[in-house]
Structure formats: C-alpha cells, structure tokens
N, C-alpha and C positions, 0 to 999 in steps of 0.2 A: 504494500500500500504506500509506504513512504517512498519507495523507489519510483513508483508511478507519479507521485506528486513532484519529486525532484526532476524527473524527466519532463513533465509538463511545464514546470517553471523554466527549465532550460530552453524548451522549444519556444515558449512565449517570449522569453528574453532575446533569443536569437532573431525572431521575427521582428520584434520591436527595435532591436539594434539595427536591423537591416533597413527598416522603414524610416525611423527617426533616430539617428545615432546619438545626437546630443541628449535627447529626452530619455534615452534608455539607461543612462548612468544612474539616475536616482532610484529606479526600481531595483537595479542590480546591487547598488549599495545597501538598500533596505534588506534585500534577501541575504546579502553577505553578513549584515549585522545580526539578523535573526539566527542564521546558522552559527555565527560566532558565539551567541549566547548559549545555544545548545551544546556547542563544543566545550565551552567553559564549564557548564553545569555537569557534563559527562566527565570532564577531566578531574572533577573533585572527588571522584570515587578513588578509593585507596589502591595503590600499587598498579598492577598490570590492568586491572579493570578500568582504571581511569583512561588509559590509552585505548583500550578496547571500546569504551563507550563514546569517546570523542572522535575516533577515527571516521565513522560514517559522516559526521558533520563536516570534518575537514575535506574529505573527498567530495562531498556535495558542494561545498563552497568552491572548490577548485573547478568543478564541472560548470557551475553557474558563471564563474569568471571566464572560462574558456568559451562558453556559448555566446556570451555577450561580445567578447572580443572577435569571435569568428563572424558574427553578424556584421559588426562594424568593418571588419577586414573585407568581407564579401561586398559590402556597399562601396568600399574604396576601389574595388576592381571593376565596378560597373562603368560603362562609358558615359553615363549621363551625370 
C-alpha cells in the first residue's frame, strides 16, 4: 500500500515537473519534508531497528527527488 502511494506521488511529481518546472519545487519539498519526519521518527528506534525503520523513508525520499529532477530534465530536452 505504501509503495503504491510513493509510486503515485513520484508519477504526479514527474508530470508536474514536466509541465510547470518552477511550481513543482514546492510540492517536492513538502513531500521531502514529510518523508524526513518519518525517517527521523523511525530512526529513534534502538540499534539496528532504527536503521531498518528509517530506510524505507530515505529510499522514498530519494525516489521523489529523482522523479522531480527527471521531469525537469525531460522538459529541458524539449525543443519548445
């Protein structure tokens, strides 16, 4: 379920970044912020569990960042 939500957010951000590159930064940062909160909360677990609980949030954050930058990069390659 969570994976589907993250994939959906990535697709929406990529399309938004392609259509309006400047306006896509704010939703991307908001998503990054919320994933950061989850990563920090998961990281407070003791020992190895902290890394285990925060890792999905870090990888999701990286995926959101890549999808936004990919949309802006694709827009830059367009001839118009």
